C-alpha positions in Angstrom: 99.6 -19.1 8.1 102.8 -17.6 6.8 106.5 -18.4 7.0 109.5 -16.2 6.4 110.3 -16.0 2.7 112.9 -18.3 1.5 112.7 -20.5 -1.5 108.9 -20.3 -1.5 107.5 -18.1 -4.3 103.8 -17.2 -3.8 101.7 -14.2 -4.7 101.0 -11.9 -1.8 99.0 -8.7 -2.0 101.2 -5.7 -1.1 100.1 -3.2 1.5 101.1 0.4 1.0 104.6 1.1 2.3 103.3 4.3 4.1 101.4 2.2 6.7 103.3 1.9 9.9 103.4 -1.4 11.7 102.7 0.4 15.0 99.1 1.2 14.1 98.2 -2.5 13.5 100.2 -3.9 16.4 97.4 -3.1 18.9 94.8 -4.9 16.8 96.9 -7.7 15.3 99.7 -9.8 16.7 101.6 -9.2 13.4 101.5 -6.0 11.4 100.9 -5.7 7.6 104.6 -5.1 6.8 105.7 -8.2 8.6 103.0 -10.2 6.7 104.4 -8.8 3.4 107.8 -10.1 4.2 106.4 -13.6 4.8 105.0 -16.1 2.3 101.6 -17.7 2.9 101.6 -21.5 3.4 99.0 -23.8 1.8 96.6 -25.2 4.4 94.6 -28.4 4.2 91.3 -28.6 5.8 89.7 -31.7 7.2 86.4 -31.8 9.1 85.3 -34.8 11.1 82.1 -34.8 13.1 80.1 -37.6 14.6 77.0 -37.0 16.7 74.5 -39.9 17.0 71.4 -39.1 15.0 72.9 -36.3 13.0 74.2 -36.5 9.4 77.0 -34.1 8.4 78.0 -33.2 4.9 79.6 -30.3 3.1 82.1 -28.9 0.7 85.1 -26.6 0.6 85.3 -23.8 -1.9 88.7 -23.0 -3.2 90.0 -20.3 -5.6 92.4 -20.9 -8.5 95.4 -20.9 -6.1 93.8 -23.7 -4.1 93.3 -21.4 -1.2 90.2 -22.1 0.9 87.7 -19.3 0.4 84.6 -20.9 2.0 83.1 -23.9 3.7 79.5 -25.1 3.2 78.5 -27.4 6.1 75.2 -29.3 5.9 73.7 -30.7 9.1 70.5 -32.8 9.1 68.9 -35.5 11.1 69.7 -39.1 10.1 67.2 -41.0 7.9 66.4 -43.6 10.5 65.4 -40.9 13.0 63.1 -39.3 10.5 61.4 -42.6 9.9 60.9 -43.3 13.6 59.5 -39.8 14.1 57.1 -40.2 11.3 55.9 -43.6 12.7 55.4 -42.2 16.2 53.5 -39.2 14.9 51.3 -41.5 12.8 50.7 -43.6 15.8 49.6 -40.6 17.9 47.2 -39.5 15.2 45.7 -42.9 14.8 45.2 -43.3 18.5 43.5 -39.9 18.7 41.2 -40.6 15.8 40.3 -44.0 17.3 39.3 -42.4 20.7 37.3 -39.7 19.0 35.5 -42.3 16.9 34.8 -44.3 20.1 33.5 -41.2 21.9 31.2 -40.3 18.9 29.8 -43.8 18.7 29.0 -43.9 22.4 27.4 -40.5 22.3 25.3 -41.1 19.2 24.3 -44.6 20.1 21.0 -45.2 22.0 22.2 -48.2 24.0 24.0 -48.6 27.3 26.4 -45.7 28.0 30.0 -46.9 28.2 32.8 -44.9 29.9 35.7 -46.8 28.3 36.3 -44.0 25.8 36.5 -41.5 28.7 39.1 -43.6 30.5 41.1 -44.1 27.4 40.9 -40.4 26.5 42.1 -39.3 30.0 44.9 -41.8 29.8 46.0 -40.6 26.4 45.9 -36.9 27.5 48.9 -37.8 29.7 50.2 -40.6 27.5 50.7 -38.7 24.2 53.3 -36.4 25.6 55.2 -39.4 26.9 54.9 -41.0 23.5 56.1 -37.8 21.8 59.2 -37.8 24.1 60.1 -41.3 23.0 61.3 -39.8 19.7 65.1 -39.8 19.5 66.6 -36.3 19.8 63.2 -34.7 20.1 63.2 -30.9 20.3 61.1 -29.0 22.9 57.4 -28.6 22.2 56.8 -26.2 19.4 58.6 -28.0 16.6 56.9 -28.2 13.2 55.8 -31.8 13.7 54.0 -30.7 16.9 51.8 -28.4 14.8 51.2 -31.2 12.2 50.3 -34.0 14.6 50.9 -33.8 18.3 48.8 -30.7 19.1 45.9 -32.0 16.9 46.1 -35.4 18.6 46.0 -33.9 22.0 43.0 -31.7 21.0 41.1 -34.7 19.6 41.6 -36.7 22.8 40.6 -33.7 25.0 37.5 -33.1 22.9 36.6 -36.9 23.1 36.9 -36.7 26.9 34.8 -33.6 27.2 32.1 -34.9 24.8 31.9 -38.2 26.7 31.6 -36.5 30.1 28.9 -34.1 28.8 27.0 -36.9 27.2 27.2 -39.0 30.4 26.0 -36.0 32.5 23.1 -35.4 30.1 22.1 -39.1 30.3 22.3 -39.0 34.0 20.0 -35.9 34.2 17.4 -37.4 31.8 17.5 -40.7 33.7 16.9 -39.0 37.0 14.0 -37.0 35.6 12.2 -40.1 34.4 
């Protein structure tokens, strides 16, 4: 921002006098010569941002003349959202490991064949995506946390369902042959 020179004394870089104002008038609203006749005004910068679940921070870089030369803005998720996401991802992993353990116990045991792990596994195949979407401000599938927990949890649940069904089919075949 500039103002016509009056009592304000500030340092302004001079453009060569040979430049015509006409060449810059198409690109800029004000030519370089007009800017030389004006004095720059000091500007203050205030940034205010408020989005639920997002934390903003930053700093303003100034030169010796207190002119703003840069702005560094830091945007990150709020701490409480990070904690909730970690808890939900831990819950998904524990549920998947539990179903896998149930399926392995049923398939390795020699007693009565139970289909409870199968029903839980099939329910979790559809339930884990719903549990994932409970996270506040969750991005679409493919985020880093999905590669760490969600995809592995879905894989464990799917393997549990397949192993339980195959074991049930093998038991049914051996029972019919006897």
